[in-house]
N, CA, C and O atoms as a DFTB+ gen file, in Angstrom:
464 C
 N C O
     1  1      78.467    -105.401      34.793
     2  2      79.116    -105.403      33.519
     3  2      80.268    -106.384      33.557
     4  3      81.019    -106.483      34.527
     5  1      80.370    -107.104      32.450
     6  2      81.376    -108.167      32.387
     7  2      82.651    -107.626      31.752
     8  3      82.588    -106.915      30.748
     9  1      83.777    -107.946      32.310
    10  2      85.080    -107.538      31.780
    11  2      85.482    -108.568      30.723
    12  3      85.509    -109.766      31.003
    13  1      85.794    -108.102      29.508
    14  2      86.159    -109.049      28.455
    15  2      87.508    -109.670      28.780
    16  3      88.399    -109.032      29.341
    17  1      87.624    -110.928      28.411
    18  2      88.882    -111.610      28.689
    19  2      89.862    -111.390      27.519
    20  3      89.532    -110.748      26.522
    21  1      91.012    -111.916      27.669
    22  2      92.086    -111.703      26.697
    23  2      91.724    -112.243      25.322
    24  3      92.051    -111.614      24.316
    25  1      91.062    -113.383      25.251
    26  2      90.710    -113.986      23.968
    27  2      89.725    -113.110      23.201
    28  3      89.843    -112.950      21.986
    29  1      88.755    -112.544      23.913
    30  2      87.780    -111.683      23.246
    31  2      88.459    -110.413      22.709
    32  3      88.187    -109.983      21.588
    33  1      89.332    -109.831      23.509
    34  2      90.048    -108.628      23.069
    35  2      90.935    -108.958      21.871
    36  3      90.989    -108.211      20.894
    37  1      91.617    -110.073      21.964
    38  2      92.492    -110.496      20.874
    39  2      91.692    -110.735      19.605
    40  3      92.135    -110.348      18.524
    41  1      90.525    -111.360      19.705
    42  2      89.680    -111.623      18.551
    43  2      89.175    -110.317      17.936
    44  3      89.151    -110.174      16.714
    45  1      88.771    -109.366      18.780
    46  2      88.290    -108.079      18.282
    47  2      89.419    -107.316      17.581
    48  3      89.191    -106.711      16.533
    49  1      90.620    -107.336      18.141
    50  2      91.754    -106.658      17.522
    51  2      92.118    -107.295      16.174
    52  3      92.451    -106.594      15.218
    53  1      92.051    -108.619      16.111
    54  2      92.325    -109.303      14.839
    55  2      91.285    -108.926      13.785
    56  3      91.613    -108.738      12.613
    57  1      90.025    -108.818      14.219
    58  2      88.959    -108.430      13.291
    59  2      89.181    -107.017      12.779
    60  3      89.046    -106.762      11.582
    61  1      89.517    -106.099      13.670
    62  2      89.779    -104.716      13.271
    63  2      90.983    -104.654      12.332
    64  3      90.965    -103.941      11.329
    65  1      92.023    -105.406      12.667
    66  2      93.229    -105.436      11.825
    67  2      92.912    -105.984      10.440
    68  3      93.351    -105.422       9.436
    69  1      92.155    -107.073      10.378
    70  2      91.787    -107.666       9.088
    71  2      90.953    -106.700       8.252
    72  3      91.137    -106.604       7.039
    73  1      90.028    -105.979       8.909
    74  2      89.219    -105.013       8.168
    75  2      90.082    -103.865       7.643
    76  3      89.888    -103.402       6.519
    77  1      91.026    -103.410       8.452
    78  2      91.913    -102.329       8.025
    79  2      92.788    -102.774       6.859
    80  3      92.968    -102.030       5.894
    81  1      93.328    -103.977       6.947
    82  2      94.162    -104.506       5.860
    83  2      93.337    -104.668       4.589
    84  3      93.798    -104.341       3.495
    85  1      92.121    -105.170       4.738
    86  2      91.256    -105.333       3.568
    87  2      90.953    -103.980       2.931
    88  3      90.932    -103.865       1.705
    89  1      90.721    -102.961       3.742
    90  2      90.487    -101.614       3.206
    91  2      91.707    -101.070       2.472
    92  3      91.587    -100.475       1.401
    93  1      92.888    -101.282       3.064
    94  2      94.112    -100.835       2.393
    95  2      94.335    -101.587       1.095
    96  3      94.750    -100.999       0.096
    97  1      94.062    -102.889       1.104
    98  2      94.243    -103.682      -0.115
    99  2      93.303    -103.208      -1.222
   100  3      93.690    -103.173      -2.391
   101  1      92.078    -102.845      -0.864
   102  2      91.136    -102.329      -1.864
   103  2      91.651    -101.009      -2.422
   104  3      91.599    -100.787      -3.632
   105  1      92.144    -100.136      -1.562
   106  2      92.677     -98.852      -2.019
   107  2      93.909     -99.044      -2.904
   108  3      94.053     -98.372      -3.925
   109  1      94.785     -99.951      -2.517
   110  2      95.978    -100.230      -3.323
   111  2      95.588    -100.809      -4.672
   112  3      96.168    -100.441      -5.694
   113  1      94.621    -101.703      -4.688
   114  2      94.158    -102.292      -5.940
   115  2      93.556    -101.222      -6.857
   116  3      93.811    -101.220      -8.061
   117  1      92.761    -100.320      -6.290
   118  2      92.188     -99.241      -7.088
   119  2      93.283     -98.331      -7.649
   120  3      93.225     -97.930      -8.811
   121  1      94.270     -98.010      -6.828
   122  2      95.387     -97.188      -7.281
   123  2      96.161     -97.891      -8.391
   124  3      96.551     -97.265      -9.376
   125  1      96.379     -99.183      -8.227
   126  2      97.087     -99.965      -9.238
   127  2      96.307     -99.982     -10.550
   128  3      96.900     -99.822     -11.617
   129  1      95.012    -100.168     -10.490
   130  2      94.185    -100.188     -11.699
   131  2      94.189     -98.817     -12.371
   132  3      94.274     -98.732     -13.596
   133  1      94.099     -97.759     -11.593
   134  2      94.107     -96.411     -12.158
   135  2      95.437     -96.121     -12.847
   136  3      95.460     -95.610     -13.967
   137  1      96.531     -96.443     -12.187
   138  2      97.853     -96.209     -12.776
   139  2      98.053     -97.059     -14.019
   140  3      98.594     -96.584     -15.018
   141  1      97.623     -98.301     -13.965
   142  2      97.760     -99.186     -15.118
   143  2      96.942     -98.686     -16.297
   144  3      97.414     -98.703     -17.433
   145  1      95.737     -98.248     -16.038
   146  2      94.870     -97.742     -17.099
   147  2      95.447     -96.451     -17.696
   148  3      95.408     -96.263     -18.912
   149  1      95.974     -95.574     -16.858
   150  2      96.574     -94.332     -17.354
   151  2      97.796     -94.638     -18.217
   152  3      98.001     -94.004     -19.252
   153  1      98.598     -95.596     -17.799
   154  2      99.779     -95.974     -18.561
   155  2      99.385     -96.605     -19.899
   156  3     100.017     -96.330     -20.920
   157  1      98.369     -97.430     -19.901
   158  2      97.912     -98.049     -21.144
   159  2      97.320     -97.008     -22.091
   160  3      97.472     -97.128     -23.307
   161  1      96.655     -96.000     -21.561
   162  2      96.126     -94.937     -22.411
   163  2      97.234     -94.052     -22.961
   164  3      97.119     -93.527     -24.069
   165  1      98.306     -93.882     -22.196
   166  2      99.407     -93.025     -22.613
   167  2     100.267     -93.698     -23.682
   168  3     100.634     -93.063     -24.671
   169  1     100.586     -94.965     -23.493
   170  2     101.457     -95.679     -24.426
   171  2     100.639     -96.276     -25.565
   172  3      99.567     -96.836     -25.335
   173  1     101.143     -96.157     -26.796
   174  2     100.423     -96.790     -27.904
   175  2     100.581     -98.305     -27.832
   176  3     101.565     -98.802     -27.285
   177  1      99.628     -99.032     -28.377
   178  2      99.775    -100.492     -28.342
   179  2     100.964    -100.918     -29.187
   180  3     101.149    -100.425     -30.299
   181  1     101.751    -101.812     -28.675
   182  2     102.961    -102.245     -29.362
   183  2     102.641    -103.390     -30.315
   184  3     102.055    -104.393     -29.906
   185  1     103.021    -103.247     -31.580
   186  2     102.811    -104.358     -32.509
   187  2     103.813    -105.464     -32.212
   188  3     104.847    -105.214     -31.593
   189  1     103.525    -106.653     -32.634
   190  2     104.496    -107.724     -32.399
   191  2     105.797    -107.411     -33.145
   192  3     105.772    -106.966     -34.292
   193  1     106.890    -107.638     -32.506
   194  2     108.188    -107.277     -33.056
   195  2     108.677    -108.351     -34.015
   196  3     109.193    -109.385     -33.592
   197  1     108.512    -108.100     -35.305
   198  2     108.987    -109.065     -36.294
   199  2     110.496    -108.985     -36.433
   200  3     111.136    -109.978     -36.777
   201  1     111.088    -107.798     -36.167
   202  2     112.533    -107.665     -36.265
   203  2     113.227    -108.511     -35.201
   204  3     114.225    -109.178     -35.474
   205  1     112.693    -108.472     -34.007
   206  2     113.288    -109.262     -32.928
   207  2     113.161    -110.747     -33.218
   208  3     114.082    -111.520     -32.955
   209  1     112.028    -111.140     -33.757
   210  2     111.834    -112.546     -34.121
   211  2     112.842    -112.946     -35.189
   212  3     113.419    -114.031     -35.123
   213  1     113.060    -112.068     -36.182
   214  2     114.015    -112.372     -37.237
   215  2     115.426    -112.480     -36.672
   216  3     116.185    -113.367     -37.062
   217  1     115.785    -111.570     -35.745
   218  2     117.124    -111.609     -35.157
   219  2     117.367    -112.902     -34.387
   220  3     118.466    -113.456     -34.421
   221  1     116.358    -113.368     -33.707
   222  2     116.503    -114.617     -32.951
   223  2     116.573    -115.805     -33.899
   224  3     117.298    -116.765     -33.639
   225  1     115.834    -115.747     -34.986
   226  2     115.783    -116.864     -35.934
   227  2     117.021    -116.935     -36.822
   228  3     117.356    -118.012     -37.315
   229  1     117.706    -115.818     -37.036
   230  2     118.859    -115.770     -37.921
   231  2     120.059    -115.147     -37.203
   232  3     120.401    -113.996     -37.474
   233  1     120.699    -115.880     -36.301
   234  2     121.766    -115.268     -35.498
   235  2     123.015    -114.911     -36.314
   236  3     123.648    -113.897     -36.024
   237  1     123.390    -115.703     -37.319
   238  2     124.592    -115.387     -38.083
   239  2     124.400    -114.135     -38.932
   240  3     125.292    -113.291     -39.022
   241  1     123.232    -114.025     -39.549
   242  2     122.966    -112.832     -40.336
   243  2     122.909    -111.599     -39.430
   244  3     123.383    -110.526     -39.801
   245  1     122.333    -111.760     -38.257
   246  2     122.252    -110.645     -37.311
   247  2     123.657    -110.230     -36.865
   248  3     123.938    -109.039     -36.733
   249  1     124.538    -111.206     -36.632
   250  2     125.914    -110.900     -36.254
   251  2     126.619    -110.148     -37.379
   252  3     127.311    -109.161     -37.130
   253  1     126.444    -110.613     -38.618
   254  2     127.046    -109.952     -39.772
   255  2     126.530    -108.517     -39.909
   256  3     127.309    -107.592     -40.135
   257  1     125.212    -108.337     -39.772
   258  2     124.643    -106.991     -39.865
   259  2     125.144    -106.094     -38.740
   260  3     125.386    -104.906     -38.954
   261  1     125.302    -106.652     -37.550
   262  2     125.830    -105.876     -36.430
   263  2     127.259    -105.426     -36.686
   264  3     127.610    -104.280     -36.406
   265  1     128.099    -106.335     -37.223
   266  2     129.481    -105.963     -37.539
   267  2     129.531    -104.930     -38.659
   268  3     130.351    -104.013     -38.621
   269  1     128.660    -105.074     -39.654
   270  2     128.594    -104.101     -40.736
   271  2     128.178    -102.729     -40.203
   272  3     128.736    -101.706     -40.599
   273  1     127.203    -102.717     -39.313
   274  2     126.756    -101.460     -38.711
   275  2     127.874    -100.807     -37.902
   276  3     128.060     -99.592     -37.970
   277  1     128.615    -101.603     -37.139
   278  2     129.742    -101.050     -36.375
   279  2     130.807    -100.476     -37.297
   280  3     131.378     -99.425     -37.009
   281  1     131.074    -101.160     -38.399
   282  2     132.052    -100.676     -39.362
   283  2     131.606     -99.355     -39.984
   284  3     132.405     -98.428     -40.115
   285  1     130.333     -99.267     -40.368
   286  2     129.817     -98.030     -40.946
   287  2     129.849     -96.888     -39.945
   288  3     130.205     -95.763     -40.298
   289  1     129.482     -97.164     -38.703
   290  2     129.522     -96.124     -37.672
   291  2     130.954     -95.674     -37.397
   292  3     131.205     -94.493     -37.155
   293  1     131.883     -96.615     -37.435
   294  2     133.287     -96.266     -37.240
   295  2     133.763     -95.338     -38.348
   296  3     134.450     -94.354     -38.073
   297  1     133.410     -95.632     -39.592
   298  2     133.777     -94.757     -40.703
   299  2     133.144     -93.382     -40.578
   300  3     133.784     -92.369     -40.859
   301  1     131.889     -93.349     -40.158
   302  2     131.201     -92.072     -39.984
   303  2     131.887     -91.228     -38.913
   304  3     132.118     -90.035     -39.114
   305  1     132.211     -91.837     -37.784
   306  2     132.875     -91.093     -36.711
   307  2     134.269     -90.641     -37.146
   308  3     134.707     -89.550     -36.782
   309  1     134.964     -91.467     -37.917
   310  2     136.277     -91.079     -38.421
   311  2     136.164     -89.872     -39.346
   312  3     136.954     -88.934     -39.240
   313  1     135.188     -89.889     -40.251
   314  2     134.993     -88.759     -41.161
   315  2     134.628     -87.491     -40.389
   316  3     135.124     -86.410     -40.705
   317  1     133.770     -87.617     -39.386
   318  2     133.401     -86.451     -38.578
   319  2     134.592     -85.896     -37.811
   320  3     134.729     -84.681     -37.676
   321  1     135.448     -86.768     -37.311
   322  2     136.608     -86.279     -36.564
   323  2     137.593     -85.577     -37.494
   324  3     138.180     -84.565     -37.112
   325  1     137.790     -86.102     -38.724
   326  2     138.685     -85.426     -39.668
   327  2     138.119     -84.073     -40.077
   328  3     138.859     -83.095     -40.189
   329  1     136.807     -84.015     -40.298
   330  2     136.176     -82.753     -40.640
   331  2     136.339     -81.737     -39.509
   332  3     136.644     -80.570     -39.754
   333  1     136.140     -82.176     -38.304
   334  2     136.297     -81.291     -37.145
   335  2     137.745     -80.824     -37.019
   336  3     137.998     -79.658     -36.714
   337  1     138.691     -81.723     -37.250
   338  2     140.110     -81.351     -37.181
   339  2     140.439     -80.302     -38.236
   340  3     141.112     -79.315     -37.937
   341  1     139.970     -80.504     -39.474
   342  2     140.230     -79.536     -40.537
   343  2     139.611     -78.174     -40.219
   344  3     140.217     -77.134     -40.474
   345  1     138.405     -78.191     -39.661
   346  2     137.738     -76.942     -39.301
   347  2     138.530     -76.178     -38.248
   348  3     138.739     -74.973     -38.384
   349  1     138.973     -76.868     -37.197
   350  2     139.722     -76.198     -36.142
   351  2     141.062     -75.681     -36.650
   352  3     141.495     -74.593     -36.268
   353  1     141.728     -76.467     -37.520
   354  2     142.999     -75.992     -38.063
   355  2     142.786     -74.747     -38.923
   356  3     143.587     -73.813     -38.871
   357  1     141.709     -74.729     -39.715
   358  2     141.409     -73.543     -40.517
   359  2     141.146     -72.335     -39.622
   360  3     141.656     -71.244     -39.876
   361  1     140.344     -72.534     -38.571
   362  2     140.019     -71.424     -37.678
   363  2     141.251     -70.900     -36.935
   364  3     141.343     -69.705     -36.655
   365  1     142.190     -71.783     -36.620
   366  2     143.390     -71.342     -35.911
   367  2     144.405     -70.703     -36.857
   368  3     145.141     -69.804     -36.450
   369  1     144.456     -71.154     -38.115
   370  2     145.405     -70.596     -39.070
   371  2     144.903     -69.300     -39.711
   372  3     145.712     -68.478     -40.141
   373  1     143.613     -69.108     -39.780
   374  2     143.035     -67.977     -40.515
   375  2     143.562     -66.621     -40.053
   376  3     143.911     -65.812     -40.913
   377  1     143.645     -66.316     -38.772
   378  2     144.159     -64.986     -38.377
   379  2     145.602     -64.762     -38.832
   380  3     145.951     -63.661     -39.259
   381  1     146.437     -65.789     -38.744
   382  2     147.829     -65.642     -39.150
   383  2     147.944     -65.476     -40.660
   384  3     148.766     -64.692     -41.134
   385  1     147.129     -66.205     -41.420
   386  2     147.138     -66.050     -42.870
   387  2     146.646     -64.660     -43.265
   388  3     147.180     -64.054     -44.194
   389  1     145.639     -64.156     -42.570
   390  2     145.133     -62.817     -42.855
   391  2     146.199     -61.752     -42.568
   392  3     146.380     -60.819     -43.351
   393  1     146.885     -61.898     -41.466
   394  2     147.958     -60.959     -41.131
   395  2     149.068     -61.043     -42.175
   396  3     149.599     -60.016     -42.598
   397  1     149.419     -62.250     -42.590
   398  2     150.451     -62.414     -43.624
   399  2     150.018     -61.805     -44.940
   400  3     150.831     -61.186     -45.627
   401  1     148.770     -61.963     -45.304
   402  2     148.261     -61.395     -46.559
   403  2     148.286     -59.869     -46.502
   404  3     148.703     -59.215     -47.458
   405  1     147.840     -59.307     -45.385
   406  2     147.864     -57.847     -45.234
   407  2     149.298     -57.309     -45.232
   408  3     149.576     -56.268     -45.827
   409  1     150.198     -58.018     -44.564
   410  2     151.600     -57.585     -44.501
   411  2     152.239     -57.615     -45.880
   412  3     152.965     -56.692     -46.250
   413  1     151.974     -58.671     -46.645
   414  2     152.554     -58.750     -47.994
   415  2     151.970     -57.672     -48.899
   416  3     152.691     -57.114     -49.727
   417  1     150.696     -57.371     -48.763
   418  2     150.097     -56.297     -49.554
   419  2     150.677     -54.950     -49.218
   420  3     150.916     -54.135     -50.109
   421  1     150.910     -54.702     -47.938
   422  2     151.490     -53.430     -47.530
   423  2     152.938     -53.284     -47.990
   424  3     153.348     -52.208     -48.427
   425  1     153.697     -54.344     -47.895
   426  2     155.098     -54.276     -48.318
   427  2     155.200     -54.065     -49.819
   428  3     156.110     -53.369     -50.269
   429  1     154.304     -54.640     -50.610
   430  2     154.315     -54.403     -52.058
   431  2     154.020     -52.936     -52.370
   432  3     154.656     -52.328     -53.231
   433  1     153.054     -52.389     -51.659
   434  2     152.706     -50.974     -51.895
   435  2     153.851     -50.052     -51.495
   436  3     154.131     -49.067     -52.179
   437  1     154.513     -50.374     -50.386
   438  2     155.623     -49.535     -49.945
   439  2     156.854     -49.707     -50.824
   440  3     157.612     -48.758     -51.023
   441  1     157.052     -50.891     -51.341
   442  2     158.216     -51.143     -52.179
   443  2     158.044     -50.558     -53.577
   444  3     159.040     -50.285     -54.248
   445  1     156.852     -50.365     -54.018
   446  2     156.548     -49.836     -55.343
   447  2     156.902     -48.341     -55.369
   448  3     156.416     -47.573     -54.538
   449  1     157.716     -47.947     -56.291
   450  2     158.059     -46.511     -56.334
   451  2     156.876     -45.703     -56.827
   452  3     156.140     -46.117     -57.723
   453  1     156.720     -44.582     -56.240
   454  2     155.612     -43.711     -56.659
   455  2     155.984     -42.992     -57.928
   456  3     157.093     -42.472     -58.053
   457  1     155.087     -42.958     -58.849
   458  2     155.316     -42.304     -60.139
   459  2     154.645     -40.939     -60.145
   460  3     153.427     -40.828     -60.004
   461  1     155.445     -39.920     -60.309
   462  2     154.909     -38.569     -60.340
   463  2     155.347     -37.879     -61.579
   464  3     154.998     -36.719     -61.797
């Protein structure tokens, strides 16, 4: 029996390595195709974005609309904060006003002379 030399062993190992890599590449490709197909089935097809095209074609108008939107959002947040402030002030004042109303009602009844 002949003992294989280093070149033959090296060639056989390279062949085994290449076959293993090719097998892994096929498996990775199949996994990639499966994941890609699942993602395409899950997501609806996207129509071409005409809004984005318009924004790129009209930068000054887009800037103006952006500033207008920021101004409107600022007003909305300001109105919401004032509403929230008024609500909290009402909730904090209500118990004291109720106590004052009850106290004034009781003092009127006590101050009123009884008629017999």
